[in-house]
Backbone as CSV, one residue per row, in Angstrom:
resi,resn,N_x,N_y,N_z,CA_x,CA_y,CA_z,C_x,C_y,C_z
1,MET,0.845,-1.194,0.000,0.000,0.000,0.000,0.881,1.245,0.000
2,GLY,0.567,2.217,-0.843,1.333,3.442,-0.920,0.996,4.378,0.211
3,PRO,1.774,5.477,0.366,1.554,6.425,1.449,0.154,7.013,1.452
4,GLU,-0.416,7.264,0.252,-1.742,7.864,0.193,-2.791,6.945,0.808
5,GLY,-2.723,5.637,0.458,-3.659,4.678,1.025,-3.487,4.537,2.518
6,ALA,-2.236,4.573,2.978,-1.966,4.441,4.402,-2.538,5.618,5.181
7,GLN,-2.597,6.787,4.545,-3.154,7.962,5.213,-4.659,7.834,5.412
8,ASP,-5.308,7.029,4.580,-6.757,6.887,4.659,-7.192,5.980,5.803
9,ILE,-6.307,5.130,6.264,-6.638,4.184,7.326,-6.172,4.740,8.669
10,ARG,-7.081,4.801,9.620,-6.740,5.329,10.942,-7.145,4.333,12.028
11,LEU,-6.322,4.253,13.039,-6.611,3.428,14.202,-6.385,4.255,15.452
12,ARG,-7.135,3.938,16.489,-6.939,4.625,17.764,-5.904,3.850,18.571
13,VAL,-4.827,4.523,18.928,-3.671,3.883,19.548,-3.485,4.427,20.960
14,THR,-3.398,3.534,21.928,-3.156,3.937,23.316,-1.694,4.256,23.542
15,GLU,-0.803,3.381,23.030,0.626,3.605,23.218,1.431,2.710,22.285
16,ILE,2.625,3.170,21.967,3.617,2.390,21.225,4.909,2.484,22.034
17,PHE,5.472,1.339,22.393,6.653,1.361,23.252,7.545,0.155,22.981
18,HIS,8.736,0.188,23.547,9.764,-0.842,23.382,10.001,-1.498,24.735
19,SER,9.904,-2.829,24.790,10.106,-3.536,26.046,10.540,-4.976,25.759
20,ILE,10.427,-5.816,26.770,10.703,-7.257,26.658,9.368,-7.977,26.573
21,GLN,9.226,-8.849,25.582,8.012,-9.665,25.511,7.971,-10.583,26.734
22,GLY,6.872,-10.488,27.470,6.795,-11.219,28.725,6.041,-12.524,28.668
23,GLU,5.413,-12.834,27.521,4.569,-14.016,27.461,4.716,-14.724,26.117
24,GLY,4.321,-16.002,26.106,4.250,-16.754,24.857,5.586,-17.266,24.366
25,SER,5.598,-17.758,23.147,6.794,-18.375,22.579,7.912,-17.373,22.343
26,ALA,7.589,-16.069,22.281,8.611,-15.037,22.091,9.058,-14.425,23.413
27,SER,8.682,-15.033,24.528,9.024,-14.484,25.841,10.525,-14.247,25.960
28,GLY,10.882,-13.072,26.455,12.285,-12.718,26.636,12.868,-11.909,25.507
29,ARG,12.179,-11.804,24.385,12.698,-11.054,23.247,12.373,-9.568,23.369
30,PRO,13.341,-8.702,23.092,13.016,-7.281,22.964,12.021,-7.098,21.821
31,SER,10.973,-6.332,22.064,9.892,-6.186,21.097,9.335,-4.770,21.129
32,ALA,8.738,-4.381,20.009,7.933,-3.167,19.962,6.487,-3.571,20.203
33,PHE,5.775,-2.768,20.958,4.378,-3.042,21.271,3.505,-1.913,20.738
34,VAL,2.458,-2.297,20.023,1.446,-1.351,19.572,0.164,-1.712,20.301
35,ARG,-0.226,-0.866,21.245,-1.428,-1.144,22.035,-2.587,-0.320,21.481
36,LEU,-3.560,-1.019,20.910,-4.722,-0.346,20.346,-5.789,-0.126,21.413
37,THR,-6.623,0.865,21.184,-7.656,1.263,22.145,-8.956,0.512,21.892
38,GLY,-9.639,0.176,22.979,-10.966,-0.420,22.884,-10.987,-1.899,23.182
39,CYS,-12.062,-2.341,23.849,-12.255,-3.765,24.125,-13.712,-3.998,24.511
40,PRO,-14.366,-5.001,23.923,-15.757,-5.283,24.283,-15.892,-6.139,25.540
41,LEU,-14.775,-6.625,26.098,-14.804,-7.466,27.283,-14.402,-6.675,28.516
42,ARG,-14.722,-7.214,29.660,-14.326,-6.621,30.939,-13.865,-7.734,31.869
43,CYS,-12.740,-8.315,31.568,-12.203,-9.431,32.347,-11.816,-8.958,33.746
44,GLY,-12.102,-9.788,34.742,-11.817,-9.428,36.117,-10.348,-9.227,36.400
45,TYR,-9.463,-9.854,35.624,-8.026,-9.737,35.857,-7.349,-8.755,34.904
46,CYS,-8.128,-7.985,34.163,-7.549,-7.079,33.172,-6.547,-6.126,33.818
47,ASP,-5.370,-5.999,33.205,-4.341,-5.093,33.721,-4.078,-3.921,32.777
48,THR,-4.947,-3.754,31.777,-4.772,-2.641,30.843,-6.101,-1.916,30.622
49,ALA,-6.848,-1.691,31.694,-8.146,-1.035,31.567,-8.018,0.377,30.997
50,TYR,-6.837,0.976,31.142,-6.646,2.308,30.568,-6.768,2.293,29.047
51,ALA,-6.606,1.108,28.449,-6.714,0.997,26.994,-8.158,0.922,26.512
52,PHE,-9.117,0.914,27.426,-10.516,0.888,27.013,-10.908,2.186,26.308
53,THR,-10.381,3.309,26.790,-10.853,4.605,26.289,-9.748,5.586,25.929
54,GLU,-8.525,5.364,26.393,-7.455,6.321,26.115,-6.968,6.200,24.669
55,GLY,-6.064,7.067,24.309,-5.428,6.944,23.009,-5.775,8.060,22.050
56,GLU,-5.064,8.064,20.935,-5.278,9.054,19.894,-5.323,8.375,18.535
57,TRP,-6.000,9.028,17.608,-6.119,8.474,16.270,-4.821,8.706,15.504
58,MET,-4.340,7.650,14.872,-3.123,7.724,14.061,-3.384,7.062,12.722
59,THR,-2.763,7.595,11.683,-2.860,6.941,10.388,-1.981,5.697,10.396
60,LEU,-2.250,4.810,9.482,-1.429,3.604,9.357,0.028,3.989,9.110
61,GLU,0.234,5.005,8.293,1.587,5.456,7.993,2.288,5.956,9.261
62,GLU,1.562,6.673,10.107,2.156,7.179,11.345,2.518,6.041,12.289
63,ILE,1.661,5.035,12.363,1.957,3.883,13.227,3.184,3.148,12.726
64,LEU,3.230,2.891,11.432,4.379,2.188,10.862,5.661,2.991,11.060
65,GLY,5.553,4.309,10.955,6.722,5.151,11.181,7.196,5.089,12.615
66,ALA,6.251,5.067,13.571,6.622,4.977,14.983,7.279,3.640,15.291
67,VAL,6.758,2.577,14.702,7.358,1.256,14.914,8.766,1.210,14.330
68,ALA,8.962,1.857,13.203,10.275,1.830,12.540,11.364,2.494,13.371
69,THR,10.984,3.343,14.335,11.984,3.974,15.194,12.457,3.048,16.301
70,GLN,11.766,1.933,16.504,12.143,0.986,17.554,13.227,0.042,17.031
71,PRO,14.263,-0.242,17.809,15.402,-1.033,17.320,15.181,-2.539,17.420
72,VAL,14.051,-3.011,16.909,13.699,-4.430,17.039,13.023,-4.926,15.774
73,GLN,12.962,-6.243,15.621,12.257,-6.857,14.503,10.994,-7.577,14.932
74,ASP,10.773,-7.677,16.242,9.556,-8.279,16.764,8.558,-7.179,17.107
75,VAL,7.320,-7.346,16.654,6.273,-6.379,16.943,5.059,-7.134,17.476
76,CYS,4.530,-6.674,18.606,3.335,-7.268,19.198,2.200,-6.242,19.125
77,VAL,1.110,-6.614,18.477,-0.077,-5.771,18.417,-1.056,-6.302,19.462
78,THR,-1.412,-5.447,20.403,-2.180,-5.879,21.559,-3.231,-4.831,21.901
79,GLY,-3.859,-4.946,23.076,-4.904,-4.010,23.457,-4.989,-3.888,24.967
80,GLY,-6.200,-3.661,25.453,-7.481,-3.815,24.823,-7.616,-5.107,24.003
81,GLU,-8.545,-5.021,23.098,-8.749,-6.077,22.109,-8.491,-5.458,20.739
82,PRO,-7.335,-5.750,20.144,-6.969,-5.089,18.881,-7.948,-5.334,17.749
83,LEU,-8.563,-6.523,17.699,-9.471,-6.828,16.595,-10.802,-6.094,16.718
84,ALA,-11.007,-5.369,17.823,-12.203,-4.541,17.936,-12.181,-3.413,16.906
85,GLN,-10.995,-3.093,16.403,-10.857,-2.141,15.307,-10.582,-2.948,14.034
86,PRO,-11.518,-3.006,13.101,-11.337,-3.828,11.894,-10.067,-3.498,11.120
87,GLU,-9.624,-2.245,11.198,-8.418,-1.838,10.470,-7.158,-2.501,11.014
88,CYS,-7.273,-3.130,12.187,-6.122,-3.819,12.772,-5.566,-4.863,11.816
89,LYS,-6.443,-5.536,11.080,-5.983,-6.597,10.173,-5.076,-6.032,9.080
90,GLN,-5.373,-4.824,8.627,-4.507,-4.179,7.635,-3.157,-3.819,8.239
91,LEU,-3.181,-3.327,9.470,-1.927,-3.020,10.161,-1.056,-4.265,10.275
92,LEU,-1.643,-5.371,10.663,-0.885,-6.613,10.805,-0.223,-7.007,9.493
93,SER,-0.972,-6.936,8.410,-0.425,-7.312,7.098,0.691,-6.373,6.680
94,GLU,0.496,-5.074,6.916,1.529,-4.101,6.541,2.817,-4.332,7.327
95,LEU,2.697,-4.685,8.596,3.885,-4.998,9.391,4.598,-6.230,8.845
96,CYS,3.826,-7.247,8.483,4.425,-8.450,7.893,5.133,-8.116,6.587
97,ASP,4.531,-7.249,5.784,5.144,-6.858,4.504,6.497,-6.201,4.714
98,ARG,6.695,-5.623,5.881,7.968,-4.962,6.194,8.919,-5.896,6.937
99,ASP,8.625,-7.180,6.889,9.504,-8.239,7.406,9.651,-8.229,8.928
100,TYR,8.659,-7.683,9.635,8.652,-7.835,11.080,8.108,-9.216,11.444
101,ARG,8.542,-9.704,12.590,7.934,-10.898,13.169,6.783,-10.406,14.028
102,VAL,5.563,-10.642,13.591,4.390,-9.987,14.166,3.564,-10.964,15.001
103,THR,3.247,-10.557,16.214,2.375,-11.322,17.094,1.111,-10.518,17.369
104,LEU,-0.020,-11.185,17.322,-1.300,-10.593,17.690,-1.758,-11.207,19.005
105,GLU,-1.986,-10.372,20.018,-2.555,-10.840,21.278,-4.039,-10.509,21.266
106,THR,-4.878,-11.548,21.300,-6.320,-11.350,21.156,-7.088,-12.169,22.182
107,SER,-8.265,-11.688,22.525,-9.061,-12.283,23.599,-9.701,-13.614,23.240
108,GLY,-9.845,-13.907,21.965,-10.554,-15.106,21.550,-12.047,-14.908,21.427
109,ALA,-12.507,-13.685,21.670,-13.938,-13.397,21.564,-14.328,-12.937,20.163
110,LEU,-13.351,-12.482,19.383,-13.595,-12.019,18.018,-12.875,-12.940,17.041
111,SER,-13.418,-13.060,15.848,-12.897,-14.016,14.877,-11.488,-13.647,14.399
112,VAL,-10.638,-14.657,14.306,-9.294,-14.483,13.748,-9.209,-15.053,12.332
113,SER,-10.358,-15.398,11.758,-10.372,-16.092,10.467,-9.757,-15.273,9.343
114,GLU,-9.796,-13.937,9.439,-9.274,-13.091,8.372,-7.920,-12.476,8.709
115,VAL,-7.299,-12.926,9.789,-5.973,-12.425,10.149,-4.928,-13.028,9.211
116,ASP,-4.016,-12.203,8.755,-2.943,-12.636,7.855,-2.258,-13.889,8.417
117,PRO,-2.125,-14.941,7.617,-1.525,-16.185,8.123,-0.057,-16.047,8.518
118,ARG,0.582,-14.962,8.138,1.980,-14.735,8.543,2.077,-14.271,9.994
119,VAL,0.962,-13.890,10.579,0.939,-13.371,11.946,0.887,-14.517,12.947
120,PHE,1.676,-14.402,14.018,1.624,-15.364,15.112,0.493,-14.941,16.052
121,LYS,-0.477,-15.811,16.219,-1.648,-15.468,17.022,-1.520,-16.054,18.430
122,ALA,-1.739,-15.197,19.432,-1.782,-15.624,20.829,-3.209,-15.426,21.308
123,LEU,-3.935,-16.524,21.447,-5.371,-16.500,21.721,-5.623,-16.777,23.198
124,ASP,-6.296,-15.858,23.861,-6.555,-15.962,25.301,-7.936,-16.577,25.518
125,ILE,-7.967,-17.852,25.929,-9.239,-18.506,26.235,-9.704,-18.033,27.604
126,LYS,-10.912,-17.502,27.670,-11.392,-16.914,28.910,-11.903,-17.981,29.885
127,THR,-11.318,-18.009,31.064,-11.712,-18.939,32.114,-12.909,-18.380,32.894
128,PRO,-13.590,-19.209,33.675,-14.702,-18.694,34.495,-14.286,-17.543,35.399
129,GLY,-13.047,-17.593,35.912,-12.582,-16.537,36.799,-12.460,-15.179,36.138
130,SER,-12.411,-15.156,34.825,-12.341,-13.884,34.102,-13.671,-13.154,34.113
131,GLY,-14.759,-13.918,34.298,-16.092,-13.347,34.195,-16.593,-13.230,32.768
132,GLU,-15.790,-13.698,31.792,-16.149,-13.554,30.376,-16.109,-14.878,29.619
133,GLU,-16.259,-15.969,30.369,-16.203,-17.304,29.750,-17.179,-17.434,28.586
134,ALA,-18.356,-16.857,28.708,-19.386,-17.000,27.676,-19.005,-16.330,26.364
135,ARG,-17.974,-15.487,26.387,-17.589,-14.759,25.185,-16.612,-15.538,24.308
136,ASN,-16.138,-16.697,24.764,-15.191,-17.472,23.973,-15.804,-17.882,22.635
137,ASP,-15.105,-17.588,21.549,-15.505,-18.042,20.217,-14.661,-19.264,19.890
138,TRP,-15.198,-20.428,20.198,-14.428,-21.663,20.039,-14.115,-21.984,18.582
139,SER,-14.858,-21.392,17.641,-14.548,-21.625,16.228,-13.179,-21.073,15.856
140,ASN,-12.625,-20.185,16.691,-11.288,-19.652,16.408,-10.221,-20.747,16.382
141,LEU,-10.463,-21.833,17.120,-9.461,-22.908,17.151,-9.241,-23.508,15.770
142,GLU,-10.252,-23.413,14.912,-10.131,-23.952,13.560,-9.170,-23.142,12.698
143,HIS,-8.835,-21.934,13.130,-8.007,-21.038,12.325,-6.601,-20.870,12.889
144,LEU,-6.251,-21.686,13.877,-4.916,-21.601,14.449,-3.945,-22.507,13.710
145,GLN,-2.706,-22.065,13.634,-1.631,-22.829,13.003,-0.688,-23.357,14.088
146,PRO,0.173,-24.330,13.748,1.093,-24.875,14.752,1.992,-23.826,15.399
147,THR,2.252,-22.714,14.717,3.101,-21.661,15.265,2.345,-20.729,16.206
148,ASP,1.024,-20.852,16.277,0.218,-20.016,17.157,0.185,-20.620,18.568
149,LEU,-0.532,-19.973,19.473,-0.680,-20.516,20.821,-2.010,-20.081,21.412
150,VAL,-2.455,-20.858,22.398,-3.600,-20.453,23.206,-3.123,-20.337,24.649
151,LYS,-3.772,-19.441,25.376,-3.389,-19.160,26.752,-4.619,-19.193,27.646
152,PHE,-4.485,-19.821,28.797,-5.505,-19.782,29.836,-4.918,-19.014,31.025
153,VAL,-5.567,-17.950,31.430,-5.165,-17.243,32.648,-5.918,-17.873,33.818
154,ILE,-5.161,-18.435,34.754,-5.727,-19.213,35.851,-5.809,-18.355,37.113
155,CYS,-7.040,-18.209,37.635,-7.270,-17.389,38.824,-7.440,-18.209,40.092
156,SER,-7.673,-19.529,39.969,-8.012,-20.345,41.135,-7.922,-21.819,40.762
157,ARG,-8.102,-22.679,41.748,-8.164,-24.123,41.498,-9.336,-24.453,40.578
158,GLU,-10.445,-23.761,40.762,-11.617,-24.000,39.911,-11.305,-23.661,38.463
159,ASP,-10.607,-22.551,38.251,-10.187,-22.193,36.897,-9.272,-23.267,36.317
160,TYR,-8.332,-23.745,37.150,-7.402,-24.772,36.679,-8.147,-26.018,36.225
161,GLU,-9.082,-26.481,37.031,-9.804,-27.702,36.685,-10.637,-27.506,35.421
162,TRP,-11.227,-26.328,35.268,-11.992,-26.029,34.046,-11.071,-26.040,32.832
163,ALA,-9.920,-25.377,32.949,-8.976,-25.318,31.835,-8.385,-26.697,31.543
164,ARG,-8.084,-27.459,32.585,-7.570,-28.821,32.406,-8.570,-29.662,31.617
165,ASP,-9.859,-29.540,31.949,-10.885,-30.306,31.232,-10.954,-29.891,29.767
166,GLN,-10.798,-28.608,29.495,-10.807,-28.134,28.112,-9.625,-28.711,27.333
167,VAL,-8.464,-28.717,27.966,-7.259,-29.254,27.310,-7.420,-30.733,26.996
168,GLN,-7.970,-31.477,27.928,-8.095,-32.922,27.751,-9.227,-33.292,26.796
169,ARG,-10.214,-32.420,26.658,-11.401,-32.705,25.858,-11.212,-32.380,24.380
170,ARG,-10.377,-31.401,24.102,-10.277,-30.881,22.747,-8.957,-31.265,22.077
171,THR,-8.942,-31.133,20.759,-7.715,-31.311,19.988,-7.108,-29.936,19.729
172,TRP,-5.846,-29.799,20.070,-5.169,-28.517,19.937,-4.093,-28.628,18.861
173,GLY,-4.130,-27.724,17.925,-3.146,-27.757,16.841,-1.963,-26.858,17.093
174,CYS,-1.826,-26.400,18.349,-0.717,-25.506,18.688,-0.412,-25.664,20.173
175,GLU,0.584,-24.950,20.655,0.950,-25.043,22.066,-0.095,-24.373,22.954
176,VAL,-0.222,-24.931,24.168,-1.155,-24.407,25.150,-0.367,-23.937,26.372
177,PHE,-0.650,-22.713,26.801,0.027,-22.123,27.948,-0.960,-21.909,29.088
178,PHE,-0.504,-22.163,30.316,-1.247,-21.812,31.518,-0.474,-20.702,32.218
179,SER,-1.176,-19.608,32.524,-0.527,-18.459,33.141,-1.244,-18.107,34.438
180,PRO,-0.526,-18.005,35.564,-1.185,-17.617,36.813,-1.582,-16.148,36.773
181,SER,-2.810,-15.866,37.161,-3.266,-14.483,37.222,-2.436,-13.727,38.254
182,TRP,-1.938,-12.577,37.881,-1.042,-11.788,38.724,-1.704,-11.463,40.061
183,GLU,-1.052,-11.853,41.141,-1.495,-11.609,42.515,-2.801,-12.327,42.879
184,LYS,-3.257,-13.242,42.033,-4.449,-14.032,42.361,-4.139,-15.513,42.487
185,GLN,-3.195,-16.004,41.690,-2.870,-17.428,41.684,-1.361,-17.600,41.802
186,ASP,-0.929,-18.375,42.769,0.485,-18.630,42.984,1.053,-19.483,41.847
187,ALA,2.160,-19.039,41.260,2.748,-19.730,40.111,3.276,-21.112,40.494
188,ARG,3.909,-21.213,41.643,4.445,-22.507,42.074,3.319,-23.514,42.258
189,GLN,2.242,-23.099,42.886,1.112,-23.998,43.081,0.538,-24.456,41.737
190,LEU,0.412,-23.529,40.802,-0.084,-23.894,39.480,0.845,-24.903,38.823
191,GLY,2.142,-24.706,38.963,3.097,-25.666,38.420,2.934,-27.046,39.029
192,GLU,2.677,-27.091,40.333,2.489,-28.380,41.009,1.249,-29.096,40.489
193,TRP,0.181,-28.339,40.231,-1.031,-28.950,39.686,-0.760,-29.536,38.302
194,ILE,-0.042,-28.785,37.475,0.273,-29.253,36.120,1.096,-30.533,36.163
195,VAL,2.095,-30.563,37.041,2.948,-31.753,37.169,2.133,-32.937,37.679
196,ALA,1.295,-32.714,38.680,0.509,-33.801,39.266,-0.407,-34.451,38.236
197,ASP,-0.938,-33.666,37.323,-1.845,-34.185,36.307,-1.145,-34.542,34.995
198,ALA,0.192,-34.364,34.955,0.956,-34.612,33.728,0.277,-33.948,32.528
199,LEU,-0.129,-32.709,32.728,-0.877,-31.994,31.708,0.075,-31.480,30.623
200,PRO,-0.236,-31.703,29.345,0.660,-31.306,28.245,0.535,-29.823,27.898
201,VAL,0.868,-28.974,28.877,0.812,-27.533,28.670,2.120,-26.921,29.146
202,ARG,2.324,-25.653,28.796,3.499,-24.917,29.259,3.083,-23.894,30.300
203,LEU,3.791,-23.898,31.429,3.567,-22.881,32.453,4.327,-21.623,32.059
204,GLN,3.661,-20.491,32.151,4.355,-19.235,31.909,3.976,-18.229,32.992
205,VAL,4.913,-17.388,33.322,4.640,-16.245,34.181,4.787,-15.002,33.316
206,GLN,4.244,-13.886,33.785,4.367,-12.642,33.024,5.735,-12.035,33.328
207,LEU,6.703,-12.354,32.461,8.094,-11.980,32.704,8.253,-10.473,32.883
208,HIS,7.519,-9.695,32.124,7.648,-8.245,32.231,7.253,-7.756,33.621
209,LYS,6.280,-8.430,34.259,5.884,-8.041,35.613,6.901,-8.523,36.643
210,VAL,7.507,-9.668,36.391,8.571,-10.137,37.274,9.727,-9.141,37.268
211,LEU,10.025,-8.588,36.087,11.147,-7.661,35.951,10.830,-6.272,36.500
212,TRP,9.624,-5.753,36.194,9.334,-4.342,36.487,8.092,-4.123,37.347
213,GLY,7.364,-5.196,37.657,6.125,-5.019,38.384,4.993,-4.648,37.440
214,ASP,3.850,-4.389,38.016,2.651,-4.089,37.208,2.619,-2.602,36.891
215,VAL,3.458,-2.205,35.928,3.559,-0.796,35.555,3.243,-0.646,34.061
216,ARG,2.748,0.518,33.733,2.381,0.800,32.351,3.629,0.959,31.475
217,GLY,3.480,0.540,30.205,4.584,0.711,29.261,5.661,-0.324,29.388
218,ARG,5.377,-1.420,30.096,6.319,-2.521,30.240,5.657,-3.842,29.890
């Protein structure tokens, strides 16, 4: 897409920053983050509620220019819920065209069927503890590739047992991660549950919070 077309597409952006990817298969990598504004969900463990309404409108060209100033090749498009803005799909494709390694962090409540297949999708399956379990769009699993991942944020033993049943009941075409909800679920205890059940999942902690705490822009 030329500069003129890029000027026609606008997205509301909460922030663009450079940090360490704290979750998923790219955990530990320096990355640029594009946090889009807006989300139709209200998860009980949400740590980015400021992204519901903050932000400013930027053209696609302006976003791509801001990302180009970051000294990294990994870009994570997140939110809020980035797919709440339909133009997000164009942003993802444009980033891929520029040879970035692009990850989309999405709630799993909106369809990923039209997301560029070059994008690594991180799909957050909502547990009962989130308060948004009913919003899960299970048809999204049909559109995941082996390089993608699904994540369950675990808030309690009840959440763990629910997520464990989902893992054992379904066929997964990608890696599955269990993540303890920050300050709600002890990571060591969650690890012990996974080991006891020999569950074929990966335990992850939010590395960025381990490094810097629950602060904005990290």
